[in-house]
C-alpha positions in Angstrom: 47.4 122.2 23.8 44.7 120.4 21.8 46.6 117.1 21.4 47.2 116.9 25.1 43.5 117.4 25.7 42.8 114.6 23.3 45.1 112.3 25.2 42.9 112.8 28.3 39.6 112.1 26.6 38.1 108.9 25.3 37.0 110.3 21.9 40.2 112.2 21.4 42.4 109.2 22.1 40.3 107.0 19.9 40.7 109.5 17.1 44.4 109.8 17.6 44.8 106.0 17.6 42.7 105.7 14.4 44.7 108.4 12.7 48.2 107.6 13.9 48.0 104.0 15.2 50.7 103.0 17.6 52.8 106.0 16.8 51.1 108.3 19.3 51.3 105.6 22.0 55.0 105.1 21.4 55.7 108.8 21.5 53.9 109.2 24.9 55.5 106.1 26.5 59.0 107.1 25.3 58.6 110.8 26.3 57.2 109.9 29.8 60.1 107.5 30.5 62.9 109.2 28.6 62.4 112.9 28.7 62.2 115.0 31.8 59.5 117.1 30.2 57.2 114.1 29.8 56.2 113.5 33.5 52.7 115.1 33.0 51.7 112.6 30.3 49.0 110.0 31.1 51.1 106.8 31.0 49.0 104.4 33.1 45.6 105.5 32.0 46.9 105.6 28.4 48.1 101.9 28.6 44.8 100.7 30.2 42.9 102.6 27.5 45.1 101.1 24.8 44.3 97.7 26.2 40.6 98.4 25.9 41.1 99.3 22.3 42.6 95.8 21.6 39.1 94.4 22.1 36.5 94.4 19.3 33.0 95.4 20.3 29.7 95.6 18.3 30.2 99.4 18.2 33.9 99.5 17.3 36.4 97.1 15.8 39.7 96.5 17.7 41.9 99.5 17.0 45.1 97.7 18.1 46.5 94.2 18.0 47.3 93.2 21.6 50.6 91.3 21.0 52.0 94.0 18.7 51.1 96.7 21.1 52.8 94.9 24.0 56.0 94.4 22.0 56.2 97.9 20.5 55.4 99.8 23.8 57.7 97.6 25.9 60.5 98.4 23.5 59.6 102.1 23.7 59.6 102.0 27.5 63.0 100.3 27.6 64.6 102.7 25.1 63.0 105.6 27.0 64.6 104.7 30.2 68.0 104.2 28.5 67.7 107.7 27.1 66.8 109.0 30.6 69.8 107.3 32.1 72.1 108.7 29.4 70.7 112.2 30.0 71.3 111.8 33.7 74.9 110.8 33.2 75.6 113.8 30.8 73.4 116.6 32.2 73.4 116.1 36.0 75.2 119.3 36.9 73.2 121.5 34.4 69.9 120.1 35.6 70.7 120.7 39.3 71.3 124.4 38.5 68.2 124.7 36.4 65.4 126.9 37.8 61.9 125.6 38.1 59.6 126.0 35.1 56.3 124.6 33.8 58.0 121.4 32.5 60.5 120.9 35.3 60.5 121.0 39.0 63.5 120.4 41.3 61.2 118.8 43.8 60.4 116.0 41.4 64.1 115.3 41.0 64.6 115.4 44.7 61.7 113.0 45.2 63.2 110.6 42.6 66.6 110.8 44.3 65.1 109.9 47.7 63.1 107.0 46.2 66.2 105.7 44.3 68.3 105.9 47.5 65.7 104.0 49.5 64.9 101.3 46.9 68.1 101.0 45.0 68.0 99.2 41.6 64.5 97.9 42.5 63.3 101.5 42.1 63.6 101.1 38.3 60.9 98.5 38.5 58.6 100.0 41.2 58.8 103.5 39.7 57.3 102.2 36.5 54.0 102.1 38.2 54.2 105.6 39.8 53.7 108.8 37.8 56.5 111.4 37.9 58.9 109.0 39.5 59.1 106.8 36.4 60.2 109.9 34.5 62.9 111.0 36.9 64.3 107.7 38.5 66.2 106.7 35.3 67.7 110.1 35.2 68.8 109.9 38.8 70.3 106.4 38.1 72.3 108.0 35.4 73.4 110.8 37.7 74.6 108.1 40.1 76.6 106.4 37.4 74.7 103.1 37.9 76.5 100.2 36.1 75.1 99.9 32.6 74.5 96.1 32.7 72.7 96.4 36.1 70.6 99.3 34.9 69.6 97.5 31.7 68.6 94.4 33.6 66.2 96.2 35.9 65.1 98.5 33.1 64.0 95.6 31.0 62.4 93.9 34.1 60.4 97.0 34.9 59.2 97.5 31.3 58.2 93.8 30.9 56.1 94.0 34.1 54.6 97.5 33.5 53.5 97.5 29.9 51.9 94.0 29.6 50.3 94.2 33.0 48.4 97.5 32.3 47.6 96.5 28.7 46.2 93.2 30.0 44.1 95.0 32.6 42.7 97.2 29.8 42.1 94.2 27.6 40.1 92.5 30.4 38.1 95.6 31.0 37.4 95.8 27.3 35.5 92.5 27.6 33.2 93.7 30.3 30.5 96.4 30.6 33.1 98.7 32.2 34.4 99.4 28.7 31.4 101.6 28.2 32.4 103.7 31.3 35.9 104.6 30.0 36.1 108.1 31.6 35.4 106.6 35.0 37.9 103.8 34.4 40.5 106.4 33.5 39.8 108.4 36.6 40.1 105.2 38.8 43.4 104.3 37.2 44.8 107.8 37.7 43.7 107.8 41.3 45.3 104.4 42.0 48.6 105.3 40.3 49.0 108.3 42.5 48.3 106.4 45.7 51.9 105.6 46.4 52.9 109.3 46.2 50.0 110.3 48.4 50.8 107.6 51.0 54.5 108.7 50.9 53.6 112.3 51.4 51.4 111.4 54.4 54.1 109.3 55.9 56.6 112.1 55.7 54.2 114.5 57.2 53.5 112.1 60.1 57.2 111.7 60.7 57.7 115.5 60.7 54.9 116.0 63.3 56.3 113.2 65.4 59.7 114.9 65.8 
């Protein structure tokens, strides 16, 4: 899909932001946190890139206002998680029986259930920084009938930490020469964001071999 390719390229994302402003960013953040089909979207790298776009350079004006971007995307992340929880509370049985497809894998749901069981409510904060898990953990919390007020508290806490932090990282990078190496920056961000999953997989493999 052309729009997805654009999301993973500097020029494509810049064009989308110029044409659509915050709308495209809101759609991605909401879909990745609220819809089970959004797990493949580039949440972390997108936020860092958006932060870079809040800095004006001699070559390009600032495409986004930092404060507005923080507020709007934080709200999108909060609402996305609430939708994910609602879907989990309503569709748990149907999703468990659903076969794997291109946009859904039972293993992702199982990984999120394990993470939620191990971390409890804190998983709603920690999973914000981990691809795939941030899509499925709210759904799992809904499946587990987590108390609404408790879910909302940790949901807001996670969003308030996740969005401003990565946007601030991007904004800082935008003031340095690294802003001219955006493809490399995106690759580093993606690699770092997947580290917890890789470490977790290695840990499980080590335990299995030790038995």
